[in-house]
N, C-alpha and C positions, 0 to 999 in steps of 0.2 A: 356403197361400199368403196367408190372408186374414190370418193374424199378423204373416206378412211384409209386407204392406202397413202395419200396424199398427206395428211394428219399422223401418219406415224413415222413419213421420211423428216418430217418436221420438226415432230419430238424425237427423234432420235439422231437426227443431226445426218442424215444418210443422204445424199444425194439423187436426184430422181430424176435422169433425164427426161423424160414425158413426165412436162407439167401442163399439159393442154391437153385433155381429153373431153370430144363432143362425142354422144351419141345420143342426137335428135334430129328431129329435119330441119333441113336446111343446113345438116352438116357441111353439105357440099359449096357453098355459098362461105358459110364459116372459116374454109379452108383455102378459097382464094382467096380473101381480106384478110387472113392471118399470112398468107404467101407476100402477097400486095404490099404488107405492112412491114416486114422485117426483109425483105427478100429479094434482088434483082428476079422481078416477075416472067421478065423473058428469058432470062439464064438458066431459068427451072427447069429441069428434067423429070418427066412422067415416064413412069417403066411401069410396063404392063405386060400382059400376053393376049395372043389373038382371042379368046374367051372373056376378058376382061377389057377391052380395049371399047367398048362399045358405053360405060364406066368414066375409061379415061379422058374419050373426046371430049367432054365439057369441060372438062377441067383445062384440058388444053387450049381450047378457044377461048374462053373467059383468061387465060393466064397468056395468049400468046407467045406459046414456048415450045419447046422439041418435047418430043415423043420417041421413048423407046420399046418397039413391040415383040415381043417374045415368040418365042411358036408354042403355041396352045397345050397345055401339061407341059410344062418346063420343068427339069427337075434340078432341084439346088446340089449343083454338082459343077465341075471343072471345065464343061463344055459351057453351061449358061453363062454362068461369070467370066466367061473368058469372052463371049458376045457384048455382053454387056461393058464391060473395062476394055475393048477393043475400040467402041462409041463413041467412049469418053478420050478417050488416048484422041480420037480424030477430031472429033465435034469439038472437044475444051472440058475444065472443070464447070463441072453447073453449080452454082449459086447455090441449088435445094435439090435434093432429088427425092420424088415424090412415088410409092408405091402405090401401086393400082391391082390388088388383087388376094387370094385368097393365101395358104402357107409358103410355099417354094418363091413365088416372088418375093416377098416379104426376105425369107431366108440372103435370095441371090442380094435384092437392092441395100440390107443391111450390112451383107459382107463384104460389098463391092465400099460401101459408105464407107467403113470403118478402113478398108485398104488405103482410100484416096485422102479420109481425112475432111469428108463433107457432112451436112449433117442431113437428116432425113426424116419425111412425115409419110406418116401412114394412113392409107385408105382404102380398110377391110370390106370383101366385097362380097365376105360370104362368110357364118360363124362356122368356122372349118376344124381353127387351130390356134394354139393358143403362144403362137410365136409374134406375134402385130410389133409386141413393145420389148421383147426380151431384150436382153444385152447378149444373147450369144445365138453363133446362127448353126441348124445342123445340116452339116454338107456329107453328101459323098463323095469324098475325094479320091478319085483312083480305086475305088471299088471298097474303099473305105469309111464308114460312119463315124465322122470326128465332128466335136465341137470347138468354132471357135469363137474369138472374142468378136463382136459385133459392135454396129451405133444404133445405140435404139432411139428410135424417133423420138422429138422435140415435142411432138406433138400425133394424138390422133384424131381423124375424124370419120364418123362412120354415120353414115345415111340408113335407118330404117329400111325406106321403101328400095333399098341397092339390097343389100343382105339379104333381107325378108325375102327375097325375091331370087335368093338361088335355090338351086335344086335340092329336095331336103334332105339327101346322101352328107350332103355337106354339112348341113346344119348335124345330123346325126354321128357326122365324123369330128363334128366337136365335141358333144356329146361325152363321144370315148373318149375323146384325149382329157377331158374334166373328173372322168369319171376314173380315168389314171394314176389322180390323185390319192385316191385314197392306197393305193401300195406306196404310191410316191411318201406320202409324209410317214405311214409307217415305217419305211425303209429309213428315214433323215430320223425318228425318234429312237429308233432300236442301236442306230450307229451312233447316236447324242449319250445314250447310257450307257453302251459296251466304254465307247471311246474318249466320253466328254468333247466329241462336235460339237461346235456352236450351232447351236438351234435356239432363233429370236422368235422366244414365243406370239408375239405382237403377228409376224411376218406368218407363224403357221396357222394361229386362228384365223388372220383373214385368208389364208387360201383354204382351209375347211370350209369356213362360214361361205365361200362361194360353190365350194362341192356340194353343202347340205343344198343350199337354194337350188341349184341347178334338179337335185335328186328330187328335192319335193314340188318343183315346179313341174315337172313332167306329166301331170292330170290337165296342168292349165290350158286355154287357148294356145292354138298353134302359136301367134305374132306375139304373145305373153313371154313363151318359154324359150323364143329365139332369141328375143332381148336379153335373158336370161343366161344363155348360154354363152350368147356373146359378149357378156357381163365377167363370167366366169372364165371367160377365154384372154380376156381384158386384165382382168386381176390377176390371172397366173402369171403373167409378165410383169406386171408392176409387183407383184411377188419375187419373180429371179432377179430384177433389177433391185427391189431393197435386200435382196440377201447376196449379193454382186456373186451369182451361180444359179443353176437351174435347179439345184438341190429341192425347190421347195414344191416341185411341179416336174420331176422327171427322178423316177428310180428304178427298180429292177421292169416292170412294166414296159417302160420306153426303150430298155435294154432288151429287152425281147424283138417289141417293133423294128429297133436297126438292125440286129440280129438279121431280121428275115429278108432287109431291105439292103443288105449287102450281099445274098445271093449266095452264098457260102454252103447253103444246105437246103437250097428251093431256086426252084425258076422266078425269075420275075414276076412278079403280079402285082396288077393292075388296083390294087386293095390301097385305100388314103392311108397319112399314118394314122388320124385318129381312129379308123377302124382295127387298123392292128393291137391299136393300143389298146379297146375294149379289149381285145379277145387276148392281147396278153394278159390285164388284168384278175380275167376271171382265170387264165390258167395261174397263172403268180398266187393268187389268194386259193385254188385247190394245193398248192406245192407247199406254201409255207403252212398252211393248216396243219397237212399230214405229212411234216415235218416237224411239228411244236415241239415233240419231246425231245429236238436236237438241245435244247436250251439245258436241259438238265446236265450234262455231260461234259467233261472237260474237253479242249481241244489244244491239240498242239502239231501244226500247221507245218508242212516241209514247204515250203513258199515258192523256193526254185525248184522244185517240182511241176510244182501247181502251174509257173509258169515257164516250161521248158517245151522246147522244140518237138518233142517226143507225144507230146501232149497236146500243141497248141494245133502244130500242120497238119494234122489229119483232116482236121473241120477245117481250117484258114486258107491252107496251101498257101499262096500267094502271098498273103494278107500277113503272113505269121512274122515276119519282124514288125509290122506297125504294132501289130497286138499286143506283143511282148514289150513292145515300147513305151505305147500306151500305159499298160499294167507296172512296168516297171521304168520310170522313166532316168532313172538316176540308182539303180542296182534295188536290192531285196528289202531293203528301209524304206525306199520312195514307195514301196506297197501299199493301199488300203488296207490289206489284209496284215500287215505289218503291225497294226496300230492295235490290236487285236491282243489282250495276255491270255496265257497260257490257261487260266480259270476265270475269262472275263463270261462267259456264258452261263456256266452252273454257279456263279456266286451272283448270277443279276436273276436269278430264276423264276424267283417270283413273280418279279416285275415285266418278265416279257412273256410269261404267260397268261398274264393279264393283258398285256399288250395285242396279242395275239387273239386271245378271245372275241375282243373287241371289235377283228375286223369281220367287215360283212360276210356273211357267205357267199360263196360263186354263183348258186340258184339267185340271189337277190341283184347281183351284178348283171347277170343273162338276164333278168323281167323287166328291169330296170331299162335295159338298150334294147330289148327284141321291143318294148313299148312303142322307143323311138324309133324302130325299123334299122337300127343298125346291127353288126352283124355280131353273130355270139360263137362261133366256130369256127375253125380253120378252115374246113370245105367254104365256107363262104367266103374267104379272103382267098379261095384259090391256090390253098396254101396243101400240102400232103395234114390228111388226118388220120396217124397213126402214129401207135406206140413209141415206135422208133425216134419218129421226129421232133414229137413232144418231147423225149427224152434227153434229144443233142439240145431243141431251144433251151430247157427248161439250163443244163448244166453248161451250155454253152455261150450264152446270150449274156450272161455278165463278165465276160471277157471284154466287151463291148469297153467299157469303161473301168476306170480305175477309179472305182467310187462303192464304198463298203453301202452292201445290201445285205439282205435276210436271206435272197436266193445266193448271194454270191458266198457268203457262209458254208452254205449246203453243199453247192458246188466245189466249193475246194476242199470240204469235210469227206465229201465224197471218192473225188480222185485223188487227196491221199490215203485212203486208204487200199488205192489199187493196190 
């Protein structure tokens, strides 16, 4: 399927930065050979954290290059990006940056590589998240979850013996991230139907096939399943590159996860990103199906009210200005909601009803996630498991991104009716 992604790029004339993908025994040696053939190996910089430094050692030793070790469990935020940036300012620009780790390490490296215009290589150590080859970085900057342009890797090398040996919790998180494509793809098609947002069918089908393979492979042997999850995560990143945004892989379920990661309605939790996406998918499926009849009605939204301070500030507090700017970067007409026509829902009632009915049930997703040992409830994420928190999460998580989703429309209608 990775060859299929490369084929789509070629046939559509879409530039795909990550043109080399090796997921096979000996991938580490291939990485070393790749760097030596294309870059000044001694000036390469390997970035890892305290948890993944054991895998970085072989690469560093083979290249005789520098390594920068971040603290264990570092977050993709202004603190840890500055640690890496400061090291680079002191040691000089590297010839190539190599990310050795999982999600946060890759976000930090892709973000910094973009800032200093240096190429990077991905070396994932766990099948935990879909951002390995993405062209965007999900960063928590000064408390607000934002998506920034970033440098996609020129190549990815994944050693099965490395990522298969990662704790099962990490793979379960990866499954949650892949499962989130159920609602992400739904939201993309929903917006395409209502607003004419561009939706490349080949990219959509590529992501859908990767999702289906992971769902169907849950009963396979552990190594084979972990390989399928890794493939799905890589394909997700390639799909984002092809689309030029995170649209094929991120919808209302990710906005829910990001909302929790901003800690405006909850205390910090040690739950992994993909774990939160999985639970977010369950909640969003319930939310969508419970509000399916909304497509039978006309809508007339007061966008200025929806993004007014008195609506936003009680939840987002000090982040209010940033949230309003995210949703209305240059006024009301720049809001994703402004693309909706007054009768766009009812005019598309039949096709939207069929689209909603095609979604799997929340119980199906719960069963799938439970089968692989992933959390299926808020309490398992150490988040409040009560009606008030669920309601706040459902209606305010769409504010995280200026992206049209079904839940954003529901939230806008409910808030407009106040």
